[in-house]
C-alpha positions as CSV (number, residue, x, y, z in Angstrom):
1,M,36.1,-47.6,-203.9
2,I,32.8,-49.7,-202.8
3,K,29.6,-47.8,-202.8
4,I,26.8,-49.3,-201.0
5,S,23.8,-47.8,-200.7
6,Y,19.8,-48.8,-199.4
7,K,16.4,-47.4,-199.8
8,E,14.2,-48.2,-197.1
9,E,10.5,-48.1,-196.9
10,N,8.2,-48.6,-193.6
11,N,11.0,-49.5,-191.9
12,H,11.9,-52.2,-194.0
13,I,15.0,-52.6,-196.3
14,N,14.0,-52.8,-200.0
15,Y,17.0,-52.6,-201.9
16,V,20.6,-52.6,-201.6
17,K,23.4,-51.8,-204.1
18,I,26.7,-52.2,-204.0
19,S,29.4,-51.1,-206.8
20,G,33.3,-50.8,-207.7
21,H,36.2,-51.9,-206.6
22,A,38.2,-51.6,-204.1
23,N,41.5,-51.7,-205.1
24,Y,42.6,-52.1,-201.8
25,A,45.2,-54.7,-203.0
26,D,45.6,-56.8,-206.9
27,E,42.4,-58.4,-208.3
28,G,43.2,-61.8,-206.2
29,F,44.7,-60.3,-203.3
30,D,41.8,-57.6,-202.5
31,I,40.7,-58.5,-199.0
32,V,38.1,-55.3,-198.7
33,C,36.4,-56.3,-201.9
34,A,36.9,-60.2,-200.7
35,S,35.2,-59.2,-197.5
36,V,32.1,-57.6,-199.3
37,S,31.5,-60.3,-201.8
38,S,31.3,-62.9,-199.1
39,I,29.0,-61.0,-196.7
40,A,26.7,-60.5,-199.7
41,I,26.7,-63.3,-201.6
42,T,26.3,-65.6,-197.9
43,T,23.0,-63.0,-197.5
44,I,21.8,-63.6,-200.6
45,N,22.3,-67.4,-200.8
46,A,20.7,-67.9,-196.9
47,I,17.8,-65.6,-198.1
48,I,17.3,-68.3,-201.3
49,R,17.3,-71.1,-199.1
50,I,14.5,-70.1,-197.1
51,D,12.6,-68.5,-200.0
52,E,13.8,-68.2,-203.2
53,E,10.9,-65.5,-204.1
54,S,11.9,-63.0,-201.0
55,I,14.5,-61.8,-203.5
56,V,16.1,-60.7,-207.0
57,Y,19.1,-59.7,-207.6
58,R,21.6,-59.3,-209.9
59,D,25.0,-59.4,-210.1
60,E,27.6,-58.1,-212.7
61,D,31.6,-57.4,-212.6
62,G,31.5,-54.0,-210.1
63,L,27.7,-54.4,-209.4
64,L,25.2,-56.4,-207.3
65,E,21.9,-55.2,-206.6
66,I,19.5,-56.9,-204.4
67,G,15.8,-56.0,-204.3
68,I,14.1,-57.7,-201.3
69,V,10.0,-58.2,-202.6
70,K,8.6,-60.3,-200.2
71,D,9.7,-59.3,-196.8
72,N,9.4,-61.5,-193.4
73,D,11.7,-61.2,-190.4
74,I,14.4,-63.5,-191.0
75,V,14.8,-61.9,-194.5
76,D,14.6,-58.4,-192.3
77,L,16.3,-59.8,-190.2
78,L,19.6,-61.4,-192.7
79,I,19.6,-58.1,-194.7
80,I,19.9,-55.9,-191.6
81,N,23.1,-58.0,-190.5
82,M,24.7,-57.7,-193.8
83,I,24.1,-54.0,-193.6
84,S,25.5,-54.3,-190.2
85,M,28.3,-55.9,-191.7
86,F,29.3,-53.9,-194.5
87,E,29.1,-50.9,-191.5
88,E,32.2,-52.7,-189.2
89,L,33.9,-53.1,-192.5
90,E,33.4,-49.4,-194.0
91,E,35.4,-48.7,-189.8
92,Q,38.3,-50.3,-190.7
93,Y,38.4,-49.4,-194.7
94,K,37.7,-45.8,-194.7
95,D,39.5,-45.0,-198.0
96,Y,38.6,-48.3,-199.4
97,I,34.5,-48.9,-198.5
98,K,31.8,-45.7,-198.1
99,I,27.7,-46.6,-196.9
100,K,25.5,-44.1,-198.1
């Protein structure tokens, strides 16, 4: 199961952790893992294009951590959008993804 958690401070998300594997299908065919990865990496890349100093992240097998060190309206919106997309996935694949 993919577990997603995040921390908020002063109404801003400042940390996101994504860990685990969905195990929805065999490696290379797992649409849940692919969806989560695509959403997260697309969000990270967009934020870096806007301001590469606004986040730090660590990406290892089965673990992605994102620290928001400099928030602004655009970064906040992209992070909120990412979480919303994860929530939509969670609704469809409750046995494979959990947001805390």
